[in-house]
VEXMI-803476 format. One line per field, with one value per atom (N, C-alpha, C, O, CB): residue number from 1; x, y, z. Coordinates in Angstrom, 2 decimals. Atoms other than C-alpha are relative to their C-alpha. Glycine has a CB too. Layout:
# VEXMI-803476
k = NUM, ...
X = X, ...
Y = Y, ...
Z = Z, ...
***
This chain:
# VEXMI-803476
k = 1, 1, 1, 1, 1, 2, 2, 2, 2, 2, 3, 3, 3, 3, 3, 4, 4, 4, 4, 4, 5, 5, 5, 5, 5, 6, 6, 6, 6, 6, 7, 7, 7, 7, 7, 8, 8, 8, 8, 8, 9, 9, 9, 9, 9, 10, 10, 10, 10, 10, 11, 11, 11, 11, 11, 12, 12, 12, 12, 12, 13, 13, 13, 13, 13, 14, 14, 14, 14, 14, 15, 15, 15, 15, 15, 16, 16, 16, 16, 16, 17, 17, 17, 17, 17, 18, 18, 18, 18, 18, 19, 19, 19, 19, 19, 20, 20, 20, 20, 20, 21, 21, 21, 21, 21, 22, 22, 22, 22, 22, 23, 23, 23, 23, 23, 24, 24, 24, 24, 24, 25, 25, 25, 25, 25, 26, 26, 26, 26, 26, 27, 27, 27, 27, 27, 28, 28, 28, 28, 28, 29, 29, 29, 29, 29, 30, 30, 30, 30, 30, 31, 31, 31, 31, 31, 32, 32, 32, 32, 32, 33, 33, 33, 33, 33, 34, 34, 34, 34, 34, 35, 35, 35, 35, 35, 36, 36, 36, 36, 36, 37, 37, 37, 37, 37, 38, 38, 38, 38, 38, 39, 39, 39, 39, 39, 40, 40, 40, 40, 40, 41, 41, 41, 41, 41, 42, 42, 42, 42, 42, 43, 43, 43, 43, 43, 44, 44, 44, 44, 44, 45, 45, 45, 45, 45, 46, 46, 46, 46, 46, 47, 47, 47, 47, 47, 48, 48, 48, 48, 48, 49, 49, 49, 49, 49, 50, 50, 50, 50, 50, 51, 51, 51, 51, 51, 52, 52, 52, 52, 52, 53, 53, 53, 53, 53, 54, 54, 54, 54, 54, 55, 55, 55, 55, 55, 56, 56, 56, 56, 56, 57, 57, 57, 57, 57, 58, 58, 58, 58, 58, 59, 59, 59, 59, 59, 60, 60, 60, 60, 60, 61, 61, 61, 61, 61, 62, 62, 62, 62, 62, 63, 63, 63, 63, 63, 64, 64, 64, 64, 64, 65, 65, 65, 65, 65, 66, 66, 66, 66, 66, 67, 67, 67, 67, 67, 68, 68, 68, 68, 68, 69, 69, 69, 69, 69, 70, 70, 70, 70, 70, 71, 71, 71, 71, 71, 72, 72, 72, 72, 72, 73, 73, 73, 73, 73, 74, 74, 74, 74, 74, 75, 75, 75, 75, 75, 76, 76, 76, 76, 76, 77, 77, 77, 77, 77, 78, 78, 78, 78, 78, 79, 79, 79, 79, 79, 80, 80, 80, 80, 80, 81, 81, 81, 81, 81, 82, 82, 82, 82, 82, 83, 83, 83, 83, 83, 84, 84, 84, 84, 84, 85, 85, 85, 85, 85, 86, 86, 86, 86, 86, 87, 87, 87, 87, 87, 88, 88, 88, 88, 88, 89, 89, 89, 89, 89, 90, 90, 90, 90, 90, 91, 91, 91, 91, 91, 92, 92, 92, 92, 92, 93, 93, 93, 93, 93, 94, 94, 94, 94, 94, 95, 95, 95, 95, 95, 96, 96, 96, 96, 96, 97, 97, 97, 97, 97, 98, 98, 98, 98, 98, 99, 99, 99, 99, 99, 100, 100, 100, 100, 100, 101, 101, 101, 101, 101, 102, 102, 102, 102, 102, 103, 103, 103, 103, 103, 104, 104, 104, 104, 104, 105, 105, 105, 105, 105, 106, 106, 106, 106, 106
X = 0.77, 0.11, 1.00, 1.97, -0.84, -1.21, 1.78, -0.74, -1.93, 0.29, 0.71, 1.69, -0.31, -0.33, 0.29, -0.09, 1.01, 1.54, 1.90, -0.98, -1.04, 4.32, 1.16, 2.11, 1.00, -0.63, 5.10, -1.18, -2.19, 0.00, 0.28, 3.49, 0.76, 0.18, -0.73, -0.46, 6.26, 0.31, 0.83, 0.44, 0.12, 6.42, -0.78, -0.41, -0.30, 1.43, 2.78, -0.01, -0.28, -0.30, 0.24, 2.91, 0.92, 0.57, 0.45, -0.36, 5.37, -0.24, 0.08, 0.63, 0.21, 4.19, -2.15, -2.64, 0.28, 1.10, 0.25, 0.59, -0.30, -1.28, -0.05, 1.90, 0.56, 0.55, 1.43, -0.12, 3.20, -0.61, -0.33, 1.33, 1.28, 0.57, -0.74, -0.65, -0.81, 1.35, -2.51, -1.25, -2.37, -0.17, 0.72, -4.16, 0.61, -0.11, -0.01, -0.88, -2.19, -1.22, -1.98, 1.63, 0.65, -3.64, -1.91, -2.36, 0.22, 1.52, -7.60, -0.20, -1.16, -0.42, 0.13, -7.15, -0.24, -1.05, 1.21, -0.35, -6.31, -0.64, -0.05, 1.69, 0.54, -8.68, -1.62, -2.28, 0.21, 1.45, -12.00, -0.98, -1.40, -0.32, 1.28, -15.02, -1.57, -2.10, 0.32, -0.52, -16.69, 0.98, 1.27, -1.06, -1.36, -13.94, -0.44, -0.91, 2.67, 0.46, -14.40, 0.94, 2.00, -0.30, -1.56, -12.21, -1.11, -2.14, 0.96, 0.76, -13.05, 0.72, 1.70, -0.41, -1.11, -11.47, 0.10, -0.93, -0.96, 0.57, -11.10, 0.14, 0.99, 0.68, -0.42, -11.31, -0.75, -1.98, -0.51, 0.40, -11.91, -0.18, -1.33, -1.16, 0.83, -12.43, -1.29, -2.22, -0.55, 1.54, -15.02, -0.14, -0.22, -0.36, -0.08, -15.17, -1.08, -2.27, 0.18, 0.39, -16.05, -0.35, 0.50, 1.35, -0.02, -17.28, -0.56, -1.71, 0.02, 0.41, -17.47, -0.04, 0.43, 1.83, -0.14, -17.90, 0.41, -0.28, -1.49, 0.26, -16.40, 0.09, 0.63, 0.78, 0.19, -17.06, 1.05, 2.02, -1.08, -1.46, -14.54, 0.24, 1.37, 0.40, -0.11, -15.69, 0.43, 0.88, -0.78, -0.32, -14.98, 1.53, 2.49, -0.92, -1.63, -11.89, 0.73, 0.47, 0.93, -0.59, -8.80, 1.15, 1.15, -0.21, -1.57, -5.04, 0.98, 1.73, 0.99, -0.60, -3.63, 2.39, 3.14, -1.02, -1.43, 0.43, 0.45, 0.07, 0.47, -0.61, 2.11, 1.72, 2.39, -0.53, -1.39, 5.77, 0.86, 0.65, 0.40, -1.10, 9.02, 1.00, 2.18, 1.43, -1.05, 10.59, 0.75, 0.50, -0.91, -0.71, 12.97, -0.92, -0.72, 2.33, 1.18, 10.16, -0.88, -1.38, -0.60, 1.22, 7.81, 0.60, 1.75, 0.09, -0.01, 7.55, -1.03, -2.22, 0.10, 1.22, 6.12, 0.67, 1.83, -0.60, -0.85, 5.49, -1.14, -2.17, 0.55, 0.69, 3.98, -0.24, 0.53, 0.35, 0.53, 1.68, -0.50, -1.67, -1.25, 0.64, 1.14, -1.14, -0.59, 1.20, 0.48, -1.85, 0.01, 0.58, -1.18, 0.14, -2.08, 1.35, 2.09, -1.38, -0.28, -0.47, -0.55, 0.05, 0.09, 1.30, -3.77, -0.47, -1.61, -1.04, 0.46, -3.68, 1.28, 2.11, -0.54, -0.95, -1.23, -0.87, -2.08, 0.83, 0.38, -1.79, 1.36, 2.38, -0.70, -0.61, 0.10, 0.28, -0.22, 0.22, 0.65, 0.92, 1.00, 2.20, -0.32, -0.58, 2.07, -0.32, -1.27, -0.33, -0.17, 2.90, 1.43, 2.29, 0.10, -0.54, 5.03, 0.61, 0.04, -0.44, -0.07, 7.12, 0.00, -0.17, 2.18, 0.58, 6.62, -0.96, -0.47, 1.05, 1.09, 3.06, -0.67, -1.62, -0.25, 1.50, 0.37, -0.62, -1.68, -1.22, 0.52, -0.17, 0.44, 1.54, 0.08, 0.29, -1.15, -1.10, -2.10, -0.82, 0.75, -3.01, 0.41, 1.58, -0.07, -0.33, -3.25, -1.32, -2.47, -0.03, 0.93, -4.24, -0.45, 0.30, 0.30, 0.12, -5.77, -0.04, -0.93, -1.50, -0.15, -4.68, -0.76, -0.77, 2.44, 0.29, -6.18, 0.39, 0.45, -1.08, -0.69, -4.57, -1.73, -2.48, 2.24, 1.15, -7.70, -0.32, -0.32, -1.26, 0.47, -8.66, 1.29, 1.27, -1.54, -1.33, -5.00, 0.43, 1.59, -0.08, -0.90, -4.49, 0.39, 0.17, -1.44, -0.16, -3.66, -1.48, -2.13, 1.79, 1.44, -6.84, 0.67, 1.20, -2.18, 0.24, -6.68, -1.79, -2.69, 0.77, 1.74, -10.22, -0.09, -0.45, -0.61, 0.26, -10.27, 1.48, 2.48, -0.58, -1.05, -8.09, -0.84, -2.01, 0.05, 0.39, -8.61, 1.46, 2.57, 0.30, -0.33, -7.25, 0.36, -0.43, -0.57, 0.12, -6.11, 1.09, 1.79, 1.10, -1.11, -3.98, -0.32, -1.06, -0.66, -0.13, -3.72, -0.93, -1.21, 1.21
Y = -1.61, 0.29, 0.88, 1.00, 0.22, -1.39, 3.40, 1.02, 1.19, 1.21, -1.12, 6.19, 0.92, 0.82, 0.39, -1.20, 9.77, 0.77, 1.65, 1.12, -1.00, 10.60, -0.29, 0.34, -0.05, 0.60, 8.00, 1.03, 0.32, -2.00, -0.29, 9.98, 0.64, 1.33, 0.44, 0.24, 10.12, -0.63, -0.21, 0.27, 0.96, 6.80, -0.21, -0.27, -0.19, -0.49, 6.94, 0.59, 0.09, 1.69, -0.87, 9.43, -0.44, -0.63, 1.73, 1.01, 7.91, -1.63, -2.11, -0.01, 1.22, 4.69, 0.63, 0.42, -2.32, -0.18, 6.14, 1.13, 1.39, 0.52, -1.19, 9.00, -1.18, -0.89, 1.92, 0.73, 5.64, -1.38, -2.19, -0.08, 1.40, 2.61, 0.46, 1.67, -0.55, -0.07, 2.92, -0.76, -0.26, 0.26, 0.56, -0.03, 0.85, 1.86, -1.63, -0.79, 1.66, 1.22, 1.28, 0.83, -0.81, 4.92, 0.37, 1.01, -0.36, 0.42, 4.00, -0.65, -0.32, -1.22, 0.35, 2.27, 1.04, 0.82, -0.66, -0.89, 5.21, 1.66, 2.63, -0.35, -1.61, 8.11, -0.62, -1.61, 0.45, -0.01, 8.60, 0.37, 1.30, -0.31, -0.13, 8.11, -0.40, -1.44, -0.96, -0.61, 10.20, 0.91, 1.32, 0.73, -1.24, 12.62, 1.61, 1.80, -0.88, -1.49, 16.38, 0.54, 0.88, 0.91, -0.61, 17.70, 1.75, 1.91, -1.66, -1.27, 21.65, 0.47, 1.10, 1.10, -1.28, 23.25, 1.75, 2.19, 0.32, -1.54, 27.10, 0.50, -0.06, 1.09, -0.32, 29.00, 1.62, 1.58, -1.24, -1.15, 33.03, 0.11, 0.43, 0.24, -0.33, 33.35, -0.71, -0.44, 1.66, 0.95, 30.84, -1.38, -2.16, -0.43, 1.40, 27.29, -0.80, -0.51, -0.36, 0.83, 24.32, -1.18, -1.14, -0.39, 1.11, 21.41, -1.42, -1.59, 0.22, 1.18, 17.80, -1.30, -1.03, -0.43, 0.89, 14.69, -1.25, -1.28, -0.14, 1.03, 11.45, -1.17, -1.14, -0.05, 1.20, 8.02, -0.96, -0.62, -0.50, 0.29, 5.60, -0.98, -1.33, -0.92, 0.33, 3.88, 0.60, -0.01, -0.26, -1.05, 7.17, 0.12, 0.52, 1.43, -0.86, 7.84, -0.79, -1.97, 0.39, 0.66, 7.52, 0.84, 1.84, -0.21, 0.08, 7.26, 0.90, 0.77, -1.74, -1.18, 10.39, -0.23, -0.32, 0.55, 0.35, 9.80, 1.49, 2.51, -0.25, -0.73, 12.17, -0.45, -1.30, -0.66, 0.27, 12.13, 0.29, 1.04, 0.50, -1.34, 13.10, 1.04, 1.33, -0.99, -0.68, 15.06, 1.30, 1.72, 0.60, -0.61, 17.48, 1.95, 2.97, -0.18, -0.93, 20.20, 0.31, 1.42, -0.09, 0.66, 18.58, 0.92, 1.30, -2.06, -1.01, 21.05, -0.54, -0.45, 1.04, -0.03, 19.69, 0.49, 0.52, -1.61, -0.36, 21.31, -0.57, -0.98, 1.68, 1.16, 19.54, 1.01, 1.97, -1.33, -0.90, 21.43, -0.71, -0.47, 0.95, 0.45, 19.51, 1.26, 2.00, -0.83, -0.78, 21.50, -0.82, -0.06, 0.70, 0.47, 18.59, -1.21, -1.29, -0.13, 1.12, 15.44, -1.10, -2.14, -0.26, 0.47, 14.25, 0.60, 0.95, 0.01, -1.83, 16.75, 0.32, 1.01, 1.82, -0.42, 16.88, 0.88, 0.87, -1.04, -0.60, 19.39, -0.07, 0.33, 1.52, -0.49, 19.15, 0.34, -0.15, -0.08, -0.49, 21.28, -0.34, -0.16, 1.60, 0.19, 20.33, 1.43, 2.22, -1.46, -0.89, 22.54, -0.56, -1.23, 1.42, 0.28, 22.08, 0.84, 1.75, -0.63, -1.74, 24.42, 0.77, -0.25, 0.49, -1.10, 27.12, -1.02, -1.72, 0.72, 0.48, 25.18, 0.31, 0.03, -0.86, -0.63, 26.97, -1.46, -1.37, 0.33, 0.69, 24.00, 0.25, 0.52, -1.10, -0.10, 24.20, -0.99, -0.84, 1.90, 0.81, 21.20, -0.13, -0.43, -1.09, 0.55, 20.74, -1.45, -1.85, 1.58, 1.26, 17.78, -0.02, 0.71, -1.01, 0.03, 17.40, -1.34, -2.00, 0.72, 1.42, 13.95, 0.78, 1.74, -0.92, 0.49, 12.78, -0.91, -1.78, -0.17, 1.52, 9.98, -0.49, 0.47, -0.28, 0.53, 8.27, -2.03, -2.82, 1.03, 1.87, 4.30, -0.30, -1.03, -0.89, 0.83, 3.53, 0.94, 1.33, -1.78, 0.69, 4.39, 2.24, 3.24, -1.73, -1.41, 8.01, -0.17, -1.21, 0.28, 0.00, 8.73, 1.53, 2.37, -0.14, -1.40, 11.59, 0.22, -0.56, 0.03, -0.25, 13.49, 0.92, 0.52, 0.91, -1.40, 16.85, -0.10, -0.48, 2.46, -0.37, 17.72, 1.65, 1.89, -1.29, -1.45, 21.49, 0.05, -0.48, 1.51, -0.63, 22.75, 0.83, 1.53, 0.14, -2.17, 26.21, 0.21, 1.21, 1.25, 0.29, 24.92, 1.84, 2.45, -1.81, -0.86, 28.41, -0.50, 0.08, 0.28
Z = -0.33, -0.01, 0.05, 0.80, 1.50, -0.31, -0.91, 1.20, 1.44, -1.77, -0.59, 1.61, -0.32, -1.55, 0.69, 0.97, 0.73, -0.35, -1.13, 0.66, 0.34, 1.17, -1.68, -2.13, 1.57, 1.12, -2.28, -0.92, -0.97, -0.11, 0.98, -4.55, -1.13, -1.98, 0.29, 1.14, -6.83, -0.54, -1.58, -0.24, -0.35, -6.75, -1.08, -2.25, 1.20, 0.24, -7.50, -2.08, -3.17, 1.47, 1.48, -10.61, -1.39, -2.56, 0.32, 0.93, -12.32, -0.97, -2.06, 0.48, 1.06, -13.16, -0.53, -1.64, 1.29, 0.71, -13.35, -1.24, -2.05, 1.06, 1.89, -16.70, -0.61, -1.80, -0.33, 1.15, -18.32, 0.02, -0.86, -0.30, -0.06, -17.38, -0.62, -0.39, 1.32, -0.16, -18.78, 0.39, 0.31, -0.78, -0.27, -17.56, 1.81, 1.80, -0.66, -1.03, -13.95, 0.58, 1.55, -0.91, 0.28, -15.29, 0.83, 1.78, -1.36, -0.13, -15.42, 1.52, 2.23, -1.26, -1.45, -12.14, 1.29, 2.19, 0.24, -0.66, -10.26, -0.99, -1.47, 0.24, 0.64, -11.81, 0.64, 0.31, -2.42, 0.07, -10.19, 0.09, 0.78, 0.22, 1.02, -12.14, 0.43, 0.81, -1.23, 1.45, -13.50, 0.19, 1.31, -0.85, -0.85, -13.22, -1.18, -2.30, -0.46, 0.35, -13.78, -0.67, -0.15, 1.11, 0.74, -16.53, -0.65, -1.30, -2.06, 0.67, -17.16, -0.81, -0.40, 0.79, 0.95, -20.44, 0.77, 1.28, -2.00, 0.34, -20.01, -1.33, -2.03, 0.83, 1.22, -23.10, -0.02, 0.07, -1.21, 0.10, -23.31, 1.52, 1.84, -0.98, -1.69, -19.52, 0.36, 1.12, 0.18, 0.04, -19.88, 0.70, -0.25, -1.55, -0.04, -17.93, -0.52, -0.39, 1.22, 0.75, -20.00, 1.76, 2.66, -1.49, -0.25, -17.87, -0.13, -0.54, 0.58, 1.02, -18.70, 1.85, 2.96, -1.87, -0.77, -16.40, -1.53, -2.55, 1.16, 0.69, -18.37, 0.84, 1.94, -1.08, -0.58, -17.47, -0.11, -0.79, -0.45, -0.09, -16.94, -1.49, -1.85, 1.66, 1.21, -20.56, -0.93, -1.91, -0.30, 0.95, -22.35, 0.35, -0.32, 0.19, 0.17, -21.32, -0.64, -0.90, 1.38, 0.50, -23.00, 0.85, 1.57, -1.47, -1.24, -21.42, -0.54, -1.50, 0.13, -0.19, -20.88, 0.05, 1.02, 1.82, 0.30, -22.34, 0.81, 0.24, -1.95, -1.03, -19.47, -0.76, -0.18, 1.88, 0.29, -21.84, 0.82, 1.77, -0.99, -0.83, -20.46, -1.08, -0.90, 1.17, 1.08, -23.22, 0.70, 1.83, -1.49, -1.18, -22.21, -0.25, 0.41, -0.32, -0.28, -23.06, 0.84, 1.06, -0.55, -1.27, -20.33, 1.05, 0.86, 0.59, -0.29, -17.54, 0.63, 0.35, -0.77, -1.69, -13.89, 1.00, 1.41, 0.79, -1.20, -11.10, 0.76, 0.21, 0.31, -0.48, -7.76, 0.48, 0.45, 0.58, -1.45, -5.11, 1.18, 1.48, -0.30, -0.86, -2.41, 1.22, 2.04, 0.61, -1.24, -0.12, 0.64, 1.42, 0.12, -0.70, 2.17, -0.29, -1.28, 0.10, 0.26, 2.83, -0.82, -1.10, 0.84, 0.76, 0.81, -1.07, -1.36, 0.72, 1.08, -1.91, -0.59, 0.00, 1.15, 0.73, -4.69, -0.81, -0.59, -0.69, 1.29, -8.00, -0.54, 0.03, 0.03, 1.37, -11.26, -1.06, -2.07, -0.25, 1.08, -13.39, -1.32, -1.16, 0.27, 0.82, -16.65, -1.23, -1.30, -0.25, 0.85, -19.37, -0.97, -0.39, 0.84, 0.62, -22.58, -0.71, -1.33, -0.34, -0.25, -23.01, -1.99, -2.66, 1.19, 1.04, -26.71, -0.39, -1.28, -1.34, 0.50, -27.19, 0.36, -0.38, -0.08, -0.37, -25.14, 1.07, 1.68, -1.87, -0.73, -23.31, 1.27, 1.76, -0.36, -2.13, -19.49, 0.26, -0.45, 0.85, -0.52, -17.66, 1.32, 1.56, -0.67, -1.32, -13.92, 0.53, 0.34, 1.17, -0.48, -12.17, 0.79, 1.44, 0.16, -1.87, -8.69, 0.29, -0.25, 0.81, -0.31, -7.17, 2.18, 2.96, -0.43, -1.49, -3.73, 0.28, -0.60, 0.42, 0.09, -2.00, 1.00, 1.19, 1.14, -0.63, -0.09, -0.16, -1.10, -0.80, -0.18, 0.93, -0.51, -1.50, -1.11, 0.14, 0.67, -1.08, -0.93, -0.43, 1.10, -2.87, -0.72, -0.05, -1.58, 0.60, -4.88, -1.03, -1.05, -0.99, 1.13, -7.61, -0.30, 0.43, 0.80, 0.62, -9.91, -0.02, -0.32, -1.77, -0.27, -9.20, -1.24, -2.35, 1.73, 1.82, -12.01, -0.31, 0.30, 0.32, 1.07, -14.86, -0.15, 0.14, -1.72, 0.42, -15.80, -1.56, -1.48, 1.85, 1.28, -19.54, -0.16, -0.79, -0.67, 0.05, -19.54, -1.40, -1.59, 2.12, 1.26, -23.08, -0.63, 0.14, -1.52, 0.79, -25.71, -0.80, -1.85, -0.44
***
């Protein structure tokens, strides 16, 4: 069982393993897309989820913010592309899960 301090190990596997990823998402997941200063919210069910491959290219930048020991937000940007995503994770019932995501890309 992962302890909250093991978020980095969890996230490494989450971003590289499609089966592991889907097992660690709280469905239906809330997806917010911000366009022209307006938010559009969608809830995606498990059977509609598409694997989000978060690569480790040199242009990829990950920033982790831990609001408390059971909550982490990861901001993902790709240099010079306008891509900006935020992923919210919570540690509950003995495991980390993705609970929501926000796309603020240009």
